[in-house]
C-alpha positions in Angstrom: 0.3 19.6 -25.8 -2.5 18.0 -23.7 -1.0 14.6 -24.0 2.5 16.0 -23.1 1.0 17.5 -20.0 -0.7 14.2 -19.0 2.6 12.3 -19.6 4.5 14.7 -17.3 1.7 14.5 -14.8 1.8 10.8 -14.7 5.7 10.9 -14.3 5.5 13.4 -11.6 2.9 11.3 -9.7 5.1 8.1 -10.1 8.3 10.0 -8.7 6.2 11.4 -5.7 5.1 7.8 -5.1 8.7 6.5 -5.3 9.8 9.1 -2.7 6.9 8.2 -0.3 7.6 4.5 -0.7 11.3 4.9 0.1 10.5 7.2 3.0 7.9 4.7 4.3 10.6 2.1 4.6 12.7 4.5 6.8 9.6 5.8 8.7 8.4 2.4 9.8 11.8 1.0 10.3 13.3 4.1 12.2 16.1 4.2 9.8 17.6 6.8 7.4 14.9 9.5 7.7 14.6 12.7 9.7 11.4 11.8 11.0 10.3 8.3 11.8 7.4 6.5 13.6 9.1 6.9 16.9 11.0 10.2 16.6 10.0 13.6 17.8 8.6 14.9 21.0 5.7 13.2 22.8 2.4 15.1 23.5 -0.8 14.3 25.4 -1.4 10.5 24.9 -5.1 10.9 24.0 -4.4 13.7 21.6 -1.6 11.7 20.0 -3.8 8.6 19.5 -6.7 10.8 18.0 -4.4 12.7 15.6 -2.9 9.3 14.5 -6.2 7.6 14.0 -7.4 10.6 12.0 -4.2 10.5 9.7 -4.7 6.8 9.2 -8.3 7.2 8.5 -7.7 9.9 5.9 -5.4 7.4 4.0 -7.8 4.6 4.4 -10.8 6.5 3.1 -8.9 8.0 0.2 -7.3 4.6 -0.7 -10.6 2.9 -0.6 -13.0 5.2 -2.1 -10.8 6.2 -5.2 -10.2 2.4 -5.9 -13.9 1.7 -6.3 -15.2 1.3 -10.0 -18.0 3.8 -9.5 -15.6 6.5 -8.2 -13.3 5.8 -11.1 -16.1 6.2 -13.6 -17.3 9.4 -12.1 -13.6 10.8 -12.0 -13.0 10.0 -15.7 -16.0 12.3 -16.4 -13.8 15.1 -15.1 -10.3 14.2 -16.1 -8.6 12.2 -18.9 -8.9 8.3 -18.3 -5.2 8.3 -18.9 -4.8 10.3 -15.8 -7.1 8.4 -13.4 -4.5 5.8 -12.1 -1.9 8.6 -11.8 -4.2 10.7 -9.8 -5.0 7.8 -7.4 -1.3 7.2 -7.0 -0.6 10.7 -6.4 -3.2 11.3 -3.8 -2.4 8.1 -2.0 1.3 9.2 -2.0 0.3 12.6 -0.6 -1.7 11.0 2.0 1.2 9.0 3.1 3.4 12.0 3.3 0.8 13.7 5.5 1.1 10.7 7.8 4.9 11.0 7.9 4.7 14.6 8.5 2.0 14.9 11.3 2.5 11.5 13.1 2.5 11.8 16.8 5.1 9.4 18.5 4.1 7.3 21.4 7.4 6.0 22.5 6.2 3.7 25.4 8.0 0.3 24.7 5.8 -2.8 24.1 8.9 -5.0 23.2 12.5 -4.5 22.6 14.8 -7.3 21.4 18.2 -7.3 23.1 19.8 -10.3 21.3 21.9 -9.2 18.3 20.8 -12.3 16.4 17.2 -11.7 16.9 17.7 -8.1 16.2 19.3 -9.0 12.8 16.5 -11.6 12.0 13.7 -9.2 12.6 15.5 -6.6 10.8 16.0 -9.0 7.8 12.2 -10.0 7.9 11.5 -6.2 7.9 13.3 -5.8 4.6 12.1 -8.9 3.2 8.5 -7.6 3.7 9.3 -4.6 1.7 11.1 -6.6 -1.1 7.9 -8.8 -1.4 5.6 -5.6 -1.8 8.0 -4.2 -4.5 8.5 -7.6 -6.4 4.8 -8.3 -6.3 4.1 -5.3 -8.3 6.3 -6.6 -11.2 4.7 -10.1 -11.0 1.5 -8.4 -12.3 2.1 -5.1 -14.2 4.1 -2.6 -12.5 3.7 0.0 -15.1 -0.1 -0.3 -15.3 -0.5 -0.5 -11.4 1.3 2.9 -11.1 -0.2 4.6 -14.1 2.7 4.6 -16.4 1.3 2.3 -19.0 -1.7 4.5 -19.4 0.2 7.8 -19.8 2.6 6.1 -22.3 -0.2 4.6 -24.4 -1.9 7.9 -24.3 1.2 9.7 -25.7 1.3 7.3 -28.5 -2.3 7.4 -29.3 -2.9 3.8 -28.2 -5.8 2.3 -26.3 -4.7 0.9 -22.9 -6.0 -2.6 -22.6 -7.8 -3.7 -19.5 -5.3 -5.6 -17.2 -5.1 -9.5 -17.5 -5.9 -11.5 -14.6 -2.4 -12.9 -13.6 -1.4 -15.4 -10.9 2.4 -15.4 -11.4 4.9 -16.5 -8.7 3.9 -15.3 -5.2 0.3 -14.9 -6.6 0.1 -18.7 -6.6 0.8 -18.8 -2.9 -1.4 -16.0 -1.8 -4.0 -13.7 -3.4 -2.6 -10.5 -2.1 1.2 -10.7 -1.8 1.6 -7.0 -1.7 -0.6 -6.7 1.4 1.2 -9.7 2.9 4.5 -7.7 2.4 3.1 -4.8 4.1 1.9 -6.8 7.0 5.3 -8.4 7.5 7.1 -5.0 7.3 4.7 -3.3 9.8 5.0 -6.2 12.4 8.7 -7.3 12.0 10.5 -4.8 14.3 13.0 -5.3 17.1 11.6 -2.3 18.9 7.9 -2.0 19.1 6.4 1.1 20.7 2.8 1.9 21.4 2.8 4.3 18.5 4.2 1.7 16.2 1.7 -0.9 17.6 -1.1 1.5 17.0 0.0 2.0 13.3 0.3 -1.7 12.8 -3.0 -2.7 14.5 -5.0 -0.1 12.5 -3.4 -0.8 9.1 -3.8 -4.6 9.7 -7.5 -4.1 10.3 -7.8 -1.8 7.3 -6.0 -4.2 4.9 -8.2 -7.1 6.0 -11.5 -5.1 5.6 -10.4 -3.3 2.4 -9.2 -6.6 0.7 -12.1 -9.1 2.0 -15.0 -6.8 1.7 -14.2 -4.3 -0.9 -11.2 -5.2 -3.3 -12.3 -9.0 -3.7 -15.9 -8.1 -4.2 -15.0 -5.9 -7.1 -12.6 -8.6 -8.6 -15.4 -11.3 -8.4 -17.6 -8.8 -10.2 -15.0 -8.0 -12.8 -13.5 -11.3 -13.4 -16.3 -13.7 -12.4 -15.9 -17.4 -12.1 -12.3 -17.5 -12.7 -11.7 -15.4 -9.8 -14.0 -17.3 -7.4 -12.1 -20.6 -8.4 -8.9 -18.7 -7.5 -10.3 -17.8 -4.2 -11.0 -21.4 -3.5 -7.6 -22.5 -4.4 -5.3 -19.8 -3.0 -5.3 -18.3 0.5 -5.8 -14.6 1.1 -2.6 -13.8 3.0 -1.2 -16.9 4.7 0.5 -19.4 2.3 -0.5 -23.1 2.6 -3.4 -22.6 4.8 -6.5 -24.6 4.3 -8.9 -21.7 4.8 -9.0 -20.0 1.3 -11.6 -17.2 1.4 
């Protein structure tokens, strides 16, 4: 019964993530969804900036703290190890949903593309960014990354192996193609408002700090010399650049 509950919990967590991921595309791109980054009534500028910064900070803190090995070790003293990744995914998704729900639009236009060709190109790049994010998860281990492998193994009384260090496909060009995909998707827009710009600037700063000073530190510690060699050979975000670390 306990294993079945953990399995269902993991499936629900994944479905919540899937909904949040798909909604994020519409939210950032101002398409398909009832509330996007530019929709809604504007309120006081200072209040809007404050609320939006708090929302993004909640996501950043949750995302970073729960990803640290020490926190994971502590969390698994409270819940089953098979649930740890699903819990991380679920809370990350809920933090995203909170952003979608409470985001305060600031619709002052920074730039707006009028050319139909430029509009189509930027829209295509926007969707390419999201495609890079999705495909990159399958280039390592999508099931493990989103907690599904763990709940399947737990249901079948199998020990989940530690994830292997892989550098497939896009990972041969940049060390963090998932983050690169997000950066492309956040910045490639034919209509950049102040609210969207605030979102893009803060998430870009967060991605850089979290990857360079937190995630890569953990990876060097976990993988060792093999990852340090990878750092020296493959750029962090920008393909074919000479600066690696």
